[in-house]
N, C-alpha and C positions, 0 to 999 in steps of 0.2 A: 504493500500500500504506500510505503514511504521510502523514497531514496535519500532525500535530504542533501542540501548543499553543505559545504564546510561551514562550521559554526565559528564565526569570529567574535561572538559575544555581544553583538550589537543589534541583532534582528530576532524577531519572534513572530509566530503566527498564533493568534488566540482563537480557539474554537468555542464559540458562545452557544448558549442553550436555546437557539432557535431551530428552524428547520435545517437539517443537514444538507450541505450543498449537493446539487446534481449536475450543475453546469461544469464543463471541462476547465474553465479558468479557476474557480475557487478550488476545485478538486486538485488541479495541478499545483496551486499554491500550497495545499496541504502536503502533497507528495514531495515537493521540493523544499519544504520548510527545514531550516537548520535547527529550530527549537520550537516545540509546540507546548503551549499552555492551554489546558482545558478548564473552562469554567466548571464549577462543581456539578451543575445539573446536566452538562453535556458529556461528562466523562464516561458513564456506562455505555452510552450509544457509540461513542467514538471508539472505545475499546472493543465492543462487540463487532464493529465494522472493520476491525483489523488494525486500528491505530494504537500507537504507543506514545503516551504523553510524557513530556519531560517534567511537567509540573501540573498539579491539579490545585486550583485556588478557589476559595469560597468558604461557605459554611461547612462543607464536607459532610453534610448530613444526608445527601442524596446518593452517595456511592454505595454500591452493593458491598456486603461483607467480604465477598471473594476478592473484589478489586481493592478494597481497603487494605487487605492483607498483602495482596500481590504488589500494590504500588505504595506501600507504607512510606517508603523513602521519597516519594514524589508528592506527598500531601502537604499542603501549606494552608492550614485552617485559618480563617479570618472571620470571627463571629460578629464583627462590627455591623450594625443594622442600619446605618444611615446611607450606605452605598450598596449598589447591587454587585453581583459576582463579576460582571464585565468590568466595572470600574476597579474592583479589587484586583482583577487579573492585569489590567493596564498598569496600575500602581506597582504591582509585583514586578512587572517587566522593567518599568522605569527605575525602580529601586535597585534592580540588578543590572543596570547599564544597558538594557535593551530598549532603545528609543526609536527603532524602526519597526513598526508594528503593523501587521495586517490582521484584520478581524474577519472571520468567516462564520457563518451560522448565526449572524446577529439579527436576522429578520425571518419572517415567513410563517410564524404560528399566530400568537395573539397580536392584534394590531397595536394595542397599547404598549406592549413590550417592544415591538419593532420601532414605533415612533420614539419611545424613550431611549432605546439604544442608539438610534441614528442621531438624535439631538445631542447625546453625550459626546459625540465626536468633536463638537466645537469646544468642549471643555478639555478634551485630551490634546487638542492641537497646541495648547499652551505648553505642554510638557513633552510632547513626542511627535515624531513624524508618523502619522497614523492614517490608514485608509480602511474602509470597510468594503469587502468584495461580496456581492450577493449573487444570486442566480441570474440576475438581469443586468448588472453593471457595477460601477465603482463609485462610492461616495468618498470625496476628499474635502476635509474642512480647511478653510483658508481664513486669514485675517489681514492680508496685504496683497498687493498686486502679484498675480500668479499667472504664468503661461502654461497651458496644458497641451501635450501632444494629442493629436486628434486625427480625423480623416473627414473628407467631404461627406456630408450627410449624417454624421454621427449625431444622435439625439442627445441633447444636453438640457438639464434643468438646474436652476439655481434656487436655493432656499436661504432666505436671510433671517438670521437670528438677531434681532435688534434693529434699531432705526438708524442705519447708516447708508449713505448713498453708494450706488454701484454703477460702474461703467464697464462695458464690454467691448471687445474688438474681435472680429472674426466669427461672429454669430449671425445667423440669418435675420434675426429680429434684434437689432442692437438696443442696448440699454445705455442711456446717457445720463449720468449723475442723478440717478433716480433712487428714491427710497421705496423699497418693496414693503407694503403694509400687510400683505397676506401671502401665505406660502404658494398659492397657485399662480401668482403674478410672474414668477420667474421660470415657470415650467414650460416644457414642450418646445424648446428652442432647437436650433440645429447648427452644427459647425459648417463653415464654408470651405475649410481646407485642412491642412495638416497640423494646424495649431490654432488656438484661440486664447484670449487673455481676459481675465476678470480682475478689475481694479477696485479695491475697497479697503476701508480701514475698520470695517465691522467684521462680524462673524458670519461666514457664508459657507453653506454646504453646496458642493458642485457634484452633480450626478451625471456620469457618462454611461450611456446605455451600450451594452455589447452589440456588435454587429454579428449576427448568428453565424454566417458563413465564414467570416474572417476569423472569429475567435474559436470556432470549431477546428479550423485548420492550424491556428497559431497559439493554442493554449499554452504550450511549453514556453515559447518566447515571451508571451504576455506575462506569465507568472514570474519568469526570470526578471523581467523589467520591474515588476512590482517588488519582488524580494530584494533585488539589487545585488 
């Protein structure tokens, strides 16, 4: 299931307790991960699917007794109740010097959990280089002018967390120094070429939708670009 790149101590993939990935890009991210952290609630399924976590973080009250014994040296319990297991896993990575983080399995079951996990990316951006890879695309949190690699026709959506102006370049429907007051206002845009830029001083989530044919053929190179 997992080949793994050489671990230089700076990167990690977090498997969250959402729907387990089926798209080739997030699956390839897992396969090539140098270091995997499982959120507590995701551990049993990940192990049953053939995975081998390097760390299991959270309340650690959802793990089967068999896995609790088998992975005793991989358990890092955190009983703190003011944050969820995904945040605990991100903090665990950062505290251990792993600041290049990809999250998979963060969406796809309950909508309130999905929205909460996605919104947390804007908090994580202040402490790490983090992305969330779903079965449909990639979420990237930003707080300054950022240029994205793209392709003509790529579907792009922007979600603003806070009241700060946004300007874009290279999108079909340009945004010029505009404050987005509702999440829908920045959705369903489209890239015009091989890159686009989003300029803001606020907290913004950028979602790039997979091109099915392109990413089916190039899942290995896509995951390598993500993991670095």
